[in-house]
Structures are given as C-alpha cells and as structure tokens.
C-alpha positions, -999 to 999 in steps of 0.1 A, spaced: -83 436 -199 -60 446 -227 -73 440 -262 -46 415 -271 -54 393 -240 -91 393 -249 -83 383 -285 -61 355 -274 -87 342 -250 -116 340 -275 -123 314 -302 -145 337 -322 -144 343 -359 -124 373 -368 -139 398 -392 -120 422 -414 -136 454 -422 -127 486 -439 -130 520 -424 -149 538 -452 -146 572 -436 -108 580 -438 -112 618 -438 -127 617 -403 -99 598 -386 -71 613 -405 -58 580 -419 -60 563 -453 -83 533 -453 -72 509 -427 -79 472 -421 -89 466 -385 -91 432 -370 -113 424 -340 -134 394 -330 -169 404 -340 -184 394 -307 -204 414 -283 -188 431 -253 -199 419 -218 -235 428 -211 -242 453 -184 -272 435 -169 -284 464 -147 -286 486 -177 -302 459 -199 -329 450 -174 -336 486 -165 -340 497 -201 -362 468 -210 -384 471 -179 -387 508 -184 -399 505 -220 -424 477 -211 -439 498 -182 -439 530 -204 -457 513 -233 -483 497 -209 -489 531 -192 -494 547 -226 -523 524 -235 -538 524 -200 -537 562 -193 -534 582 -226 -571 584 -232 -577 595 -196 -554 625 -197 -565 660 -201 -558 679 -234 -534 702 -216 -515 671 -203 -512 658 -238 -499 691 -250 -475 692 -221 -459 660 -233 -451 677 -266 -441 710 -251 -418 696 -224 -405 669 -247 -395 697 -272 -379 716 -243 -359 686 -233 -350 678 -269 -337 713 -275 -312 708 -247 -298 678 -266 -298 693 -301 -288 729 -294 -270 723 -262 -249 692 -256 -247 685 -294 -243 717 -314 -228 739 -287 -207 716 -264 -198 687 -287 -191 706 -319 -186 742 -307 -206 753 -338 -216 786 -321 -210 805 -289 -236 812 -262 -239 838 -234 -244 827 -198 -283 830 -198 -286 808 -228 -260 783 -214 -280 780 -182 -313 775 -202 -296 748 -223 -283 730 -192 -318 730 -177 -332 717 -210 -306 690 -212 -314 680 -176 -350 675 -186 -339 649 -212 -327 626 -185 -297 613 -203 -261 605 -192 -239 633 -178 -229 661 -202 -193 650 -202 -202 614 -211 -225 626 -239 -198 649 -254 -171 623 -250 -191 596 -268 -202 620 -296 -168 633 -304 -154 598 -306 -183 588 -327 -175 616 -353 -138 611 -353 -140 573 -357 -174 569 -372 -184 533 -382 -153 517 -367 -149 497 -335 -140 530 -318 -175 543 -326 -196 539 -294 -227 531 -314 -212 517 -346 -241 512 -370 -222 484 -388 -231 463 -358 -268 466 -367 -298 487 -360 -305 475 -325 -269 480 -313 -267 515 -328 -301 525 -314 -299 512 -278 -279 480 -276 -246 500 -271 -260 512 -238 -266 476 -226 -230 464 -228 -195 475 -220 -177 497 -245 -155 481 -270 -118 486 -259 -112 507 -290 -138 532 -279 -120 536 -246 -85 537 -262 -94 563 -289 -115 583 -264 -86 587 -241 -66 602 -269 -90 631 -275 -89 665 -257 -119 674 -235 -103 703 -216 -130 727 -229 -156 706 -210 -136 696 -179 -121 731 -172 -153 751 -178 -164 764 -143 -201 763 -153 -199 728 -165 -178 717 -135 -207 729 -113 -233 713 -135 -215 679 -136 -210 680 -98 -247 683 -92 -259 666 -124 -280 639 -106 -299 666 -87 -306 686 -118 -317 654 -137 -342 643 -110 -356 678 -106 -361 688 -143 -367 654 -158 -391 640 -132 -402 663 -104 -410 696 -123 -427 681 -153 -449 659 -131 -457 687 -107 -469 712 -134 -500 693 -146 -510 685 -110 -506 721 -99 -519 741 -128 -548 720 -143 -555 695 -116 -543 664 -134 -542 632 -114 -508 621 -100 -510 589 -120 -516 606 -153 -490 633 -146 -464 607 -137 -472 584 -166 -472 612 -191 -439 627 -181 -418 602 -162 -427 574 -186 -442 583 -219 -425 617 -225 -392 604 -212 -394 573 -234 -402 594 -264 -373 618 -259 -348 590 -255 -359 571 -286 -361 602 -307 -325 610 -298 -313 574 -303 -329 574 -338 -302 597 -350 -276 570 -342 -297 542 -359 -322 553 -385 -300 583 -397 -271 559 -402 -289 533 -422 -319 545 -442 -318 575 -465 -299 594 -491 -263 606 -492 -263 637 -513 -231 652 -498 -208 622 -493 -216 588 -506 -185 573 -490 -199 574 -455 -229 557 -439 -248 587 -423 -279 596 -444 -305 623 -448 -336 610 -431 -366 633 -430 -384 613 -404 -356 617 -380 -353 654 -388 -390 658 -378 -389 639 -345 -353 651 -335 -359 688 -341 -337 690 -372 -310 664 -365 -319 640 -393 -299 657 -420 -271 635 -410 -251 630 -441 -246 667 -442 -238 669 -405 -210 643 -408 -195 662 -436 -198 696 -419 -201 688 -382 -192 724 -373 -222 740 -390 -245 753 -363 -275 744 -385 -265 707 -387 -281 709 -422 -279 729 -454 -315 739 -452 -320 776 -448 -357 779 -445 -362 760 -412 -378 731 -430 -379 704 -403 -351 721 -384 -368 737 -354 -335 738 -335 -319 762 -361 -350 784 -360 -347 789 -322 -309 794 -325 -314 821 -350 -339 837 -327 -313 836 -299 -288 852 -323 -311 881 -329 -315 884 -291 -277 885 -287 -276 853 -266 -259 833 -294 -231 845 -316 -202 835 -338 -223 809 -356 -202 787 -380 -213 775 -414 -195 765 -446 -197 787 -478 -222 778 -505 -193 772 -528 -177 746 -505 -210 728 -501 -215 727 -539 -180 714 -545 -185 686 -520 -218 676 -535 -204 675 -570 -174 655 -560 -188 630 -535 -226 631 -535 -249 603 -546 -268 626 -570 -299 629 -548 -292 665 -538 -321 689 -544 -310 726 -543 -326 749 -519 -350 772 -538 -356 807 -523 -393 813 -516 -395 842 -540 -380 821 -568 -407 794 -564 -436 817 -567 -454 818 -600 -465 851 -614 -501 853 -626 -508 871 -658 
C-alpha cells in the first residue's frame, strides 16, 4: 500500500522528528512526517523468535552442566567462527567494501557466514547499506529512535516501514547481484545455512568426543545460535544507545566496549559510522577488543586480503576536534607507555 494511502487510513498521532545525521543521507536536516505506529506484525517471525529463545534458554539451564568441557569450548570456537563471517565477511567486505579478498578467503567467509544462520547475504547487505545511508530515520530498518527492543530484534518481527523499501530500492547493489560467486551462494543459501549452522556443528561433538546428541544439539543449534544472533543484534541496539561519541556527537551510534568484546570488535560504532569504509571498523591499532581486525591483518600478511582502506590520522584528529564529545582517549604506542627503571 502506498505511504499516502496508509497515512490517510490511520487516526494515529503524527510525530515530527529531525534527521540528526545529514552527512550520511546527503541532505540538510529534514523534517519527516510519519504516523509513529508499528508496521503490521509478521506473526510467523514473532512466534518463531519468541519460542526459539524460550527453548534455548530452557535448554541452557537443563543441559549446560551436563556438557563436556570440549563441547563448551566448541560453543565459543564455532560461535567465533560464525561471528567472523558476519564481521569480516558480510559486514566489512561485502557491505562496505573496506578491503578486497581473494577467492579462498571469500569462500571461508561465506562458510563462516552460513554458520551464523542469518538472512541471505543480499538481504543483510541491503539492510545494512540502507541503515548507514539513512541512519536513525524511518528508512533505517532498525531505527534506534524506535526503542531498544525494536532496534535489537523487534524490526524482524514486523514488516518494513515503507521508507525502508523506498530508499532501499534507490541504492545500487549490482556488486552483490552480479558477482558470480555470490550468485551461486545465494542460489543455494538455504542448503549452506542448514549444513554449516546446524548439521556440521552438531555432528563434530558427537563424532570426535562422543558427546550426546541432546547436548550437541542444545549447545549448537540452540545456545550457540542464540548467542551469535543476539551478539550481532547488540550492535544495532546497545551500540546505538549507551556509550560515548568521541568522533561525532551529532549522531546516535556510540563506542560500547561490551559490544566490542562480544561482537569481535564491532562495538566501536561511533567511529564506524563516521568512517564506515575503514576495514578496522575502529581507530584502535593494537587489536584491543577487535579480534576481527587481528585476523584480517593476518590474512593480509598471507596475501589473502589486500587493498585495505583506512583514513589518515590527520583526518581522524580533525573530525575528533570538530565534532567529538571530548571523550576521545588517544592511542598510546606500547613503547611510549613503558616506564624506564633507574
């Protein structure tokens, strides 16, 4: 239904809000009018997400103490493996093109992303690019101005705002749609997702250290899967609400160390929204809470990643001085922080 028809058919209160991120959508501050009401709920998604979390939480308390140590470690290892596919793959490589990858690394990243069990790669890239270009407006798929729950998971429980669809249709995704490797991957995405998100991680504990089927299934298909989803969603919610804005105090994304820890370095979000093309997704240069960058630098040394993008130190300093909230703490080289003993 066209937006004007929906507006005419509703008796809701209209809310005026300002887009406080003009530099990302190319316009000066605009006033946007839209009835501040929820979009139609997708009941299948809503019920599935709620039931899955209830079952996963119950399985955690009933089985976690029965699992073998290796199974517990496998949750963390495979969870990190899946998370890397999101952070280094679908986010930094395919959404932002912040570096280039050779075929072996691309294949590894696609396998890792499959293990995360999320939406198709195209859907993820589309939503994320729209999120950056129209951040914190009605065109933002998980607009944090609509509250913590909506930005965390609620946006997946209801139909997209018409502005998300309209603005999304105006962006160019030919780099994703015309890539032969991604065409093949998207064609068989469901198979890859089932195999690497559910079958393989459950099979490994059973095959290699004789874990029970119940414990293997609960640890991987429920607990690990729930953890990866919520750690990824935390970037959209926690990292847009609670934290500092040392690089640009005009926008909502923040620096959140908790998110940086659980999301493999994606919590330095105020920086990321200012410099989305930086392959590090952070200013940090010593891998502090940025595991993704550490591995990407390793792949650079191996020749599997190249043409990494990052801003100059002078540009970062200029932005901090002009727009930051004063909370920036300069990076101190390790050798400069060492005290000499007499």
